[in-house]
mmCIF file as Biopython writes it, N, C-alpha, C and O atoms, coordinates in Angstrom:
data_model
#
loop_
_atom_site.group_PDB
_atom_site.id
_atom_site.type_symbol
_atom_site.label_atom_id
_atom_site.label_alt_id
_atom_site.label_comp_id
_atom_site.label_asym_id
_atom_site.label_entity_id
_atom_site.label_seq_id
_atom_site.pdbx_PDB_ins_code
_atom_site.Cartn_x
_atom_site.Cartn_y
_atom_site.Cartn_z
_atom_site.occupancy
_atom_site.B_iso_or_equiv
_atom_site.auth_seq_id
_atom_site.auth_asym_id
_atom_site.pdbx_PDB_model_num
ATOM 1   N N  . MET A ? 1  ? -25.044 90.451 -13.916 1.0 0.0 1  A 1 
ATOM 2   C CA . MET A ? 1  ? -23.653 90.272 -13.554 1.0 0.0 1  A 1 
ATOM 3   C C  . MET A ? 1  ? -23.526 89.466 -12.263 1.0 0.0 1  A 1 
ATOM 4   O O  . MET A ? 1  ? -22.747 88.515 -12.194 1.0 0.0 1  A 1 
ATOM 5   N N  . LEU A ? 2  ? -24.284 89.845 -11.253 1.0 0.0 2  A 1 
ATOM 6   C CA . LEU A ? 2  ? -24.228 89.149 -9.975  1.0 0.0 2  A 1 
ATOM 7   C C  . LEU A ? 2  ? -24.703 87.710 -10.115 1.0 0.0 2  A 1 
ATOM 8   O O  . LEU A ? 2  ? -24.143 86.805 -9.495  1.0 0.0 2  A 1 
ATOM 9   N N  . GLY A ? 3  ? -25.722 87.497 -10.920 1.0 0.0 3  A 1 
ATOM 10  C CA . GLY A ? 3  ? -26.232 86.144 -11.135 1.0 0.0 3  A 1 
ATOM 11  C C  . GLY A ? 3  ? -25.198 85.249 -11.789 1.0 0.0 3  A 1 
ATOM 12  O O  . GLY A ? 3  ? -25.069 84.081 -11.423 1.0 0.0 3  A 1 
ATOM 13  N N  . THR A ? 4  ? -24.457 85.783 -12.755 1.0 0.0 4  A 1 
ATOM 14  C CA . THR A ? 4  ? -23.421 85.006 -13.424 1.0 0.0 4  A 1 
ATOM 15  C C  . THR A ? 4  ? -22.312 84.625 -12.460 1.0 0.0 4  A 1 
ATOM 16  O O  . THR A ? 4  ? -21.834 83.491 -12.482 1.0 0.0 4  A 1 
ATOM 17  N N  . VAL A ? 5  ? -21.902 85.548 -11.625 1.0 0.0 5  A 1 
ATOM 18  C CA . VAL A ? 5  ? -20.861 85.268 -10.631 1.0 0.0 5  A 1 
ATOM 19  C C  . VAL A ? 5  ? -21.340 84.203 -9.650  1.0 0.0 5  A 1 
ATOM 20  O O  . VAL A ? 5  ? -20.579 83.301 -9.300  1.0 0.0 5  A 1 
ATOM 21  N N  . LEU A ? 6  ? -22.592 84.296 -9.203  1.0 0.0 6  A 1 
ATOM 22  C CA . LEU A ? 6  ? -23.128 83.299 -8.284  1.0 0.0 6  A 1 
ATOM 23  C C  . LEU A ? 6  ? -23.173 81.911 -8.920  1.0 0.0 6  A 1 
ATOM 24  O O  . LEU A ? 6  ? -22.846 80.919 -8.268  1.0 0.0 6  A 1 
ATOM 25  N N  . ILE A ? 7  ? -23.569 81.836 -10.167 1.0 0.0 7  A 1 
ATOM 26  C CA . ILE A ? 7  ? -23.628 80.545 -10.852 1.0 0.0 7  A 1 
ATOM 27  C C  . ILE A ? 7  ? -22.235 79.947 -10.975 1.0 0.0 7  A 1 
ATOM 28  O O  . ILE A ? 7  ? -22.058 78.752 -10.734 1.0 0.0 7  A 1 
ATOM 29  N N  . ILE A ? 8  ? -21.251 80.744 -11.341 1.0 0.0 8  A 1 
ATOM 30  C CA . ILE A ? 8  ? -19.880 80.242 -11.468 1.0 0.0 8  A 1 
ATOM 31  C C  . ILE A ? 8  ? -19.358 79.750 -10.122 1.0 0.0 8  A 1 
ATOM 32  O O  . ILE A ? 8  ? -18.740 78.688 -10.048 1.0 0.0 8  A 1 
ATOM 33  N N  . LEU A ? 9  ? -19.601 80.514 -9.059  1.0 0.0 9  A 1 
ATOM 34  C CA . LEU A ? 9  ? -19.157 80.100 -7.730  1.0 0.0 9  A 1 
ATOM 35  C C  . LEU A ? 9  ? -19.834 78.806 -7.284  1.0 0.0 9  A 1 
ATOM 36  O O  . LEU A ? 9  ? -19.187 77.935 -6.703  1.0 0.0 9  A 1 
ATOM 37  N N  . LEU A ? 10 ? -21.117 78.679 -7.551  1.0 0.0 10 A 1 
ATOM 38  C CA . LEU A ? 10 ? -21.828 77.465 -7.163  1.0 0.0 10 A 1 
ATOM 39  C C  . LEU A ? 10 ? -21.345 76.252 -7.946  1.0 0.0 10 A 1 
ATOM 40  O O  . LEU A ? 10 ? -21.262 75.156 -7.392  1.0 0.0 10 A 1 
ATOM 41  N N  . ILE A ? 11 ? -21.030 76.426 -9.214  1.0 0.0 11 A 1 
ATOM 42  C CA . ILE A ? 11 ? -20.497 75.315 -10.004 1.0 0.0 11 A 1 
ATOM 43  C C  . ILE A ? 11 ? -19.137 74.884 -9.466  1.0 0.0 11 A 1 
ATOM 44  O O  . ILE A ? 11 ? -18.857 73.689 -9.376  1.0 0.0 11 A 1 
ATOM 45  N N  . LEU A ? 12 ? -18.296 75.842 -9.108  1.0 0.0 12 A 1 
ATOM 46  C CA . LEU A ? 12 ? -16.998 75.498 -8.523  1.0 0.0 12 A 1 
ATOM 47  C C  . LEU A ? 12 ? -17.167 74.795 -7.183  1.0 0.0 12 A 1 
ATOM 48  O O  . LEU A ? 12 ? -16.424 73.862 -6.880  1.0 0.0 12 A 1 
ATOM 49  N N  . MET A ? 13 ? -18.132 75.227 -6.377  1.0 0.0 13 A 1 
ATOM 50  C CA . MET A ? 13 ? -18.387 74.572 -5.100  1.0 0.0 13 A 1 
ATOM 51  C C  . MET A ? 13 ? -18.899 73.146 -5.312  1.0 0.0 13 A 1 
ATOM 52  O O  . MET A ? 13 ? -18.547 72.241 -4.556  1.0 0.0 13 A 1 
ATOM 53  N N  . LEU A ? 14 ? -19.727 72.947 -6.339  1.0 0.0 14 A 1 
ATOM 54  C CA . LEU A ? 14 ? -20.202 71.602 -6.661  1.0 0.0 14 A 1 
ATOM 55  C C  . LEU A ? 14 ? -19.047 70.687 -7.041  1.0 0.0 14 A 1 
ATOM 56  O O  . LEU A ? 14 ? -19.001 69.529 -6.626  1.0 0.0 14 A 1 
ATOM 57  N N  . MET A ? 15 ? -18.125 71.204 -7.821  1.0 0.0 15 A 1 
ATOM 58  C CA . MET A ? 15 ? -16.978 70.397 -8.219  1.0 0.0 15 A 1 
ATOM 59  C C  . MET A ? 15 ? -16.116 70.042 -7.008  1.0 0.0 15 A 1 
ATOM 60  O O  . MET A ? 15 ? -15.576 68.938 -6.943  1.0 0.0 15 A 1 
ATOM 61  N N  . GLY A ? 16 ? -15.982 70.944 -6.066  1.0 0.0 16 A 1 
ATOM 62  C CA . GLY A ? 16 ? -15.198 70.677 -4.863  1.0 0.0 16 A 1 
ATOM 63  C C  . GLY A ? 16 ? -15.873 69.720 -3.910  1.0 0.0 16 A 1 
ATOM 64  O O  . GLY A ? 16 ? -15.198 69.082 -3.102  1.0 0.0 16 A 1 
ATOM 65  N N  . ALA A ? 17 ? -17.187 69.602 -3.981  1.0 0.0 17 A 1 
ATOM 66  C CA . ALA A ? 17 ? -17.923 68.742 -3.063  1.0 0.0 17 A 1 
ATOM 67  C C  . ALA A ? 17 ? -18.168 67.346 -3.619  1.0 0.0 17 A 1 
ATOM 68  O O  . ALA A ? 17 ? -18.735 66.505 -2.922  1.0 0.0 17 A 1 
ATOM 69  N N  . LEU A ? 18 ? -17.759 67.080 -4.845  1.0 0.0 18 A 1 
ATOM 70  C CA . LEU A ? 18 ? -17.956 65.749 -5.416  1.0 0.0 18 A 1 
ATOM 71  C C  . LEU A ? 18 ? -17.171 64.714 -4.608  1.0 0.0 18 A 1 
ATOM 72  O O  . LEU A ? 18 ? -16.027 64.969 -4.230  1.0 0.0 18 A 1 
ATOM 73  N N  . PRO A ? 19 ? -17.761 63.569 -4.344  1.0 0.0 19 A 1 
ATOM 74  C CA . PRO A ? 19 ? -17.123 62.572 -3.488  1.0 0.0 19 A 1 
ATOM 75  C C  . PRO A ? 19 ? -15.871 61.914 -4.069  1.0 0.0 19 A 1 
ATOM 76  O O  . PRO A ? 19 ? -15.208 61.155 -3.362  1.0 0.0 19 A 1 
ATOM 77  N N  . ARG A ? 20 ? -15.531 62.171 -5.305  1.0 0.0 20 A 1 
ATOM 78  C CA . ARG A ? 20 ? -14.349 61.513 -5.876  1.0 0.0 20 A 1 
ATOM 79  C C  . ARG A ? 20 ? -13.048 62.131 -5.377  1.0 0.0 20 A 1 
ATOM 80  O O  . ARG A ? 20 ? -11.986 61.519 -5.494  1.0 0.0 20 A 1 
ATOM 81  N N  . TRP A ? 21 ? -13.123 63.352 -4.814  1.0 0.0 21 A 1 
ATOM 82  C CA . TRP A ? 21 ? -11.931 63.994 -4.280  1.0 0.0 21 A 1 
ATOM 83  C C  . TRP A ? 21 ? -11.605 63.407 -2.913  1.0 0.0 21 A 1 
ATOM 84  O O  . TRP A ? 21 ? -12.503 63.004 -2.174  1.0 0.0 21 A 1 
ATOM 85  N N  . GLY A ? 22 ? -10.328 63.360 -2.583  1.0 0.0 22 A 1 
ATOM 86  C CA . GLY A ? 22 ? -9.882  62.752 -1.342  1.0 0.0 22 A 1 
ATOM 87  C C  . GLY A ? 22 ? -10.416 63.435 -0.094  1.0 0.0 22 A 1 
ATOM 88  O O  . GLY A ? 22 ? -10.757 62.766 0.881   1.0 0.0 22 A 1 
ATOM 89  N N  . HIS A ? 23 ? -10.491 64.769 -0.115  1.0 0.0 23 A 1 
ATOM 90  C CA . HIS A ? 23 ? -10.914 65.487 1.088   1.0 0.0 23 A 1 
ATOM 91  C C  . HIS A ? 23 ? -12.414 65.365 1.353   1.0 0.0 23 A 1 
ATOM 92  O O  . HIS A ? 23 ? -12.867 65.653 2.461   1.0 0.0 23 A 1 
ATOM 93  N N  . SER A ? 24 ? -13.184 64.947 0.361   1.0 0.0 24 A 1 
ATOM 94  C CA . SER A ? 24 ? -14.634 64.878 0.552   1.0 0.0 24 A 1 
ATOM 95  C C  . SER A ? 24 ? -15.190 63.468 0.339   1.0 0.0 24 A 1 
ATOM 96  O O  . SER A ? 24 ? -16.399 63.305 0.175   1.0 0.0 24 A 1 
ATOM 97  N N  . ARG A ? 25 ? -14.344 62.470 0.338   1.0 0.0 25 A 1 
ATOM 98  C CA . ARG A ? 25 ? -14.788 61.113 0.046   1.0 0.0 25 A 1 
ATOM 99  C C  . ARG A ? 25 ? -15.767 60.596 1.100   1.0 0.0 25 A 1 
ATOM 100 O O  . ARG A ? 25 ? -16.693 59.859 0.761   1.0 0.0 25 A 1 
ATOM 101 N N  . ASN A ? 26 ? -15.585 60.961 2.361   1.0 0.0 26 A 1 
ATOM 102 C CA . ASN A ? 26 ? -16.435 60.460 3.437   1.0 0.0 26 A 1 
ATOM 103 C C  . ASN A ? 26 ? -17.730 61.264 3.611   1.0 0.0 26 A 1 
ATOM 104 O O  . ASN A ? 26 ? -18.573 60.896 4.428   1.0 0.0 26 A 1 
ATOM 105 N N  . TRP A ? 27 ? -17.896 62.332 2.870   1.0 0.0 27 A 1 
ATOM 106 C CA . TRP A ? 27 ? -19.088 63.169 3.021   1.0 0.0 27 A 1 
ATOM 107 C C  . TRP A ? 27 ? -20.317 62.544 2.389   1.0 0.0 27 A 1 
ATOM 108 O O  . TRP A ? 27 ? -21.436 62.829 2.816   1.0 0.0 27 A 1 
ATOM 109 N N  . GLY A ? 28 ? -20.140 61.702 1.388   1.0 0.0 28 A 1 
ATOM 110 C CA . GLY A ? 28 ? -21.276 61.159 0.656   1.0 0.0 28 A 1 
ATOM 111 C C  . GLY A ? 28 ? -21.767 62.167 -0.371  1.0 0.0 28 A 1 
ATOM 112 O O  . GLY A ? 28 ? -21.018 63.034 -0.821  1.0 0.0 28 A 1 
ATOM 113 N N  . TYR A ? 29 ? -23.042 62.038 -0.736  1.0 0.0 29 A 1 
ATOM 114 C CA . TYR A ? 29 ? -23.609 62.906 -1.776  1.0 0.0 29 A 1 
ATOM 115 C C  . TYR A ? 29 ? -24.390 64.082 -1.205  1.0 0.0 29 A 1 
ATOM 116 O O  . TYR A ? 29 ? -24.947 64.869 -1.971  1.0 0.0 29 A 1 
ATOM 117 N N  . PHE A ? 30 ? -24.447 64.225 0.113   1.0 0.0 30 A 1 
ATOM 118 C CA . PHE A ? 30 ? -25.243 65.306 0.701   1.0 0.0 30 A 1 
ATOM 119 C C  . PHE A ? 30 ? -24.775 66.692 0.277   1.0 0.0 30 A 1 
ATOM 120 O O  . PHE A ? 30 ? -25.615 67.487 -0.143  1.0 0.0 30 A 1 
ATOM 121 N N  . PRO A ? 31 ? -23.474 67.039 0.360   1.0 0.0 31 A 1 
ATOM 122 C CA . PRO A ? 31 ? -23.076 68.398 -0.050  1.0 0.0 31 A 1 
ATOM 123 C C  . PRO A ? 31 ? -23.362 68.681 -1.517  1.0 0.0 31 A 1 
ATOM 124 O O  . PRO A ? 31 ? -23.770 69.788 -1.868  1.0 0.0 31 A 1 
ATOM 125 N N  . THR A ? 32 ? -23.155 67.698 -2.368  1.0 0.0 32 A 1 
ATOM 126 C CA . THR A ? 32 ? -23.405 67.900 -3.788  1.0 0.0 32 A 1 
ATOM 127 C C  . THR A ? 32 ? -24.887 68.127 -4.053  1.0 0.0 32 A 1 
ATOM 128 O O  . THR A ? 32 ? -25.253 68.987 -4.855  1.0 0.0 32 A 1 
ATOM 129 N N  . GLY A ? 33 ? -25.738 67.360 -3.382  1.0 0.0 33 A 1 
ATOM 130 C CA . GLY A ? 33 ? -27.181 67.536 -3.563  1.0 0.0 33 A 1 
ATOM 131 C C  . GLY A ? 33 ? -27.662 68.880 -3.065  1.0 0.0 33 A 1 
ATOM 132 O O  . GLY A ? 33 ? -28.493 69.522 -3.707  1.0 0.0 33 A 1 
ATOM 133 N N  . GLY A ? 34 ? -27.147 69.314 -1.920  1.0 0.0 34 A 1 
ATOM 134 C CA . GLY A ? 34 ? -27.530 70.612 -1.368  1.0 0.0 34 A 1 
ATOM 135 C C  . GLY A ? 34 ? -27.073 71.766 -2.247  1.0 0.0 34 A 1 
ATOM 136 O O  . GLY A ? 34 ? -27.835 72.699 -2.502  1.0 0.0 34 A 1 
ATOM 137 N N  . LEU A ? 35 ? -25.828 71.702 -2.710  1.0 0.0 35 A 1 
ATOM 138 C CA . LEU A ? 35 ? -25.325 72.750 -3.592  1.0 0.0 35 A 1 
ATOM 139 C C  . LEU A ? 35 ? -26.026 72.720 -4.944  1.0 0.0 35 A 1 
ATOM 140 O O  . LEU A ? 35 ? -26.237 73.764 -5.561  1.0 0.0 35 A 1 
ATOM 141 N N  . GLY A ? 36 ? -26.385 71.532 -5.402  1.0 0.0 36 A 1 
ATOM 142 C CA . GLY A ? 36 ? -27.134 71.432 -6.665  1.0 0.0 36 A 1 
ATOM 143 C C  . GLY A ? 36 ? -28.497 72.090 -6.559  1.0 0.0 36 A 1 
ATOM 144 O O  . GLY A ? 36 ? -28.957 72.745 -7.493  1.0 0.0 36 A 1 
ATOM 145 N N  . LEU A ? 37 ? -29.137 71.910 -5.417  1.0 0.0 37 A 1 
ATOM 146 C CA . LEU A ? 37 ? -30.436 72.547 -5.196  1.0 0.0 37 A 1 
ATOM 147 C C  . LEU A ? 37 ? -30.299 74.068 -5.167  1.0 0.0 37 A 1 
ATOM 148 O O  . LEU A ? 37 ? -31.121 74.779 -5.745  1.0 0.0 37 A 1 
ATOM 149 N N  . VAL A ? 38 ? -29.272 74.561 -4.500  1.0 0.0 38 A 1 
ATOM 150 C CA . VAL A ? 38 ? -29.026 76.011 -4.473  1.0 0.0 38 A 1 
ATOM 151 C C  . VAL A ? 38 ? -28.743 76.518 -5.882  1.0 0.0 38 A 1 
ATOM 152 O O  . VAL A ? 38 ? -29.216 77.590 -6.258  1.0 0.0 38 A 1 
ATOM 153 N N  . LEU A ? 39 ? -27.982 75.763 -6.661  1.0 0.0 39 A 1 
ATOM 154 C CA . LEU A ? 39 ? -27.683 76.158 -8.041  1.0 0.0 39 A 1 
ATOM 155 C C  . LEU A ? 39 ? -28.952 76.239 -8.877  1.0 0.0 39 A 1 
ATOM 156 O O  . LEU A ? 39 ? -29.115 77.176 -9.658  1.0 0.0 39 A 1 
ATOM 157 N N  . VAL A ? 40 ? -29.838 75.288 -8.728  1.0 0.0 40 A 1 
ATOM 158 C CA . VAL A ? 40 ? -31.102 75.300 -9.472  1.0 0.0 40 A 1 
ATOM 159 C C  . VAL A ? 40 ? -31.934 76.521 -9.094  1.0 0.0 40 A 1 
ATOM 160 O O  . VAL A ? 40 ? -32.513 77.168 -9.967  1.0 0.0 40 A 1 
ATOM 161 N N  . VAL A ? 41 ? -32.000 76.842 -7.805  1.0 0.0 41 A 1 
ATOM 162 C CA . VAL A ? 41 ? -32.766 78.011 -7.353  1.0 0.0 41 A 1 
ATOM 163 C C  . VAL A ? 41 ? -32.169 79.294 -7.928  1.0 0.0 41 A 1 
ATOM 164 O O  . VAL A ? 41 ? -32.906 80.168 -8.386  1.0 0.0 41 A 1 
ATOM 165 N N  . VAL A ? 42 ? -30.850 79.414 -7.907  1.0 0.0 42 A 1 
ATOM 166 C CA . VAL A ? 42 ? -30.206 80.627 -8.445  1.0 0.0 42 A 1 
ATOM 167 C C  . VAL A ? 42 ? -30.440 80.737 -9.942  1.0 0.0 42 A 1 
ATOM 168 O O  . VAL A ? 42 ? -30.702 81.830 -10.444 1.0 0.0 42 A 1 
ATOM 169 N N  . VAL A ? 43 ? -30.352 79.630 -10.663 1.0 0.0 43 A 1 
ATOM 170 C CA . VAL A ? 43 ? -30.598 79.663 -12.114 1.0 0.0 43 A 1 
ATOM 171 C C  . VAL A ? 43 ? -32.038 80.085 -12.394 1.0 0.0 43 A 1 
ATOM 172 O O  . VAL A ? 43 ? -32.281 80.876 -13.305 1.0 0.0 43 A 1 
ATOM 173 N N  . ILE A ? 44 ? -32.983 79.573 -11.632 1.0 0.0 44 A 1 
ATOM 174 C CA . ILE A ? 44 ? -34.378 79.963 -11.826 1.0 0.0 44 A 1 
ATOM 175 C C  . ILE A ? 44 ? -34.573 81.447 -11.540 1.0 0.0 44 A 1 
ATOM 176 O O  . ILE A ? 44 ? -35.287 82.128 -12.275 1.0 0.0 44 A 1 
ATOM 177 N N  . LEU A ? 45 ? -33.949 81.955 -10.482 1.0 0.0 45 A 1 
ATOM 178 C CA . LEU A ? 45 ? -34.064 83.379 -10.164 1.0 0.0 45 A 1 
ATOM 179 C C  . LEU A ? 45 ? -33.440 84.245 -11.253 1.0 0.0 45 A 1 
ATOM 180 O O  . LEU A ? 45 ? -33.973 85.303 -11.587 1.0 0.0 45 A 1 
ATOM 181 N N  . VAL A ? 46 ? -32.317 83.803 -11.807 1.0 0.0 46 A 1 
ATOM 182 C CA . VAL A ? 46 ? -31.674 84.567 -12.882 1.0 0.0 46 A 1 
ATOM 183 C C  . VAL A ? 46 ? -32.562 84.576 -14.123 1.0 0.0 46 A 1 
ATOM 184 O O  . VAL A ? 46 ? -32.720 85.610 -14.771 1.0 0.0 46 A 1 
ATOM 185 N N  . LEU A ? 47 ? -33.140 83.422 -14.451 1.0 0.0 47 A 1 
ATOM 186 C CA . LEU A ? 47 ? -33.992 83.366 -15.636 1.0 0.0 47 A 1 
ATOM 187 C C  . LEU A ? 47 ? -35.271 84.175 -15.466 1.0 0.0 47 A 1 
ATOM 188 O O  . LEU A ? 47 ? -35.805 84.700 -16.443 1.0 0.0 47 A 1 
ATOM 189 N N  . MET A ? 48 ? -35.765 84.280 -14.244 1.0 0.0 48 A 1 
ATOM 190 C CA . MET A ? 48 ? -36.972 85.077 -13.990 1.0 0.0 48 A 1 
ATOM 191 C C  . MET A ? 48 ? -36.660 86.572 -13.876 1.0 0.0 48 A 1 
ATOM 192 O O  . MET A ? 48 ? -37.574 87.396 -13.834 1.0 0.0 48 A 1 
ATOM 193 N N  . GLY A ? 49 ? -35.380 86.919 -13.826 1.0 0.0 49 A 1 
ATOM 194 C CA . GLY A ? 49 ? -34.990 88.322 -13.736 1.0 0.0 49 A 1 
ATOM 195 C C  . GLY A ? 49 ? -35.050 88.885 -12.331 1.0 0.0 49 A 1 
ATOM 196 O O  . GLY A ? 49 ? -35.062 90.105 -12.166 1.0 0.0 49 A 1 
ATOM 197 N N  . ARG A ? 50 ? -35.086 88.049 -11.324 1.0 0.0 50 A 1 
ATOM 198 C CA . ARG A ? 50 ? -35.175 88.513 -9.935  1.0 0.0 50 A 1 
ATOM 199 C C  . ARG A ? 50 ? -33.811 88.693 -9.301  1.0 0.0 50 A 1 
ATOM 200 O O  . ARG A ? 50 ? -33.720 89.215 -8.190  1.0 0.0 50 A 1 
ATOM 201 N N  . LEU A ? 51 ? -32.752 88.278 -9.971  1.0 0.0 51 A 1 
ATOM 202 C CA . LEU A ? 51 ? -31.420 88.363 -9.377  1.0 0.0 51 A 1 
ATOM 203 C C  . LEU A ? 51 ? -30.491 89.104 -10.301 1.0 0.0 51 A 1 
ATOM 204 O O  . LEU A ? 51 ? -29.316 89.283 -9.981  1.0 0.0 51 A 1 
#
């Protein structure tokens, strides 16, 4: 349950950090890459049963 909630929150954060939005246009791709890495780690932990 907790893993599913974390994945959903991270996906929403990724969508908010995409550079096409006006508030994040000057950020570049750094926030998206960082959140993507966190999402991959959480997915791996969920699949391994550690979360």
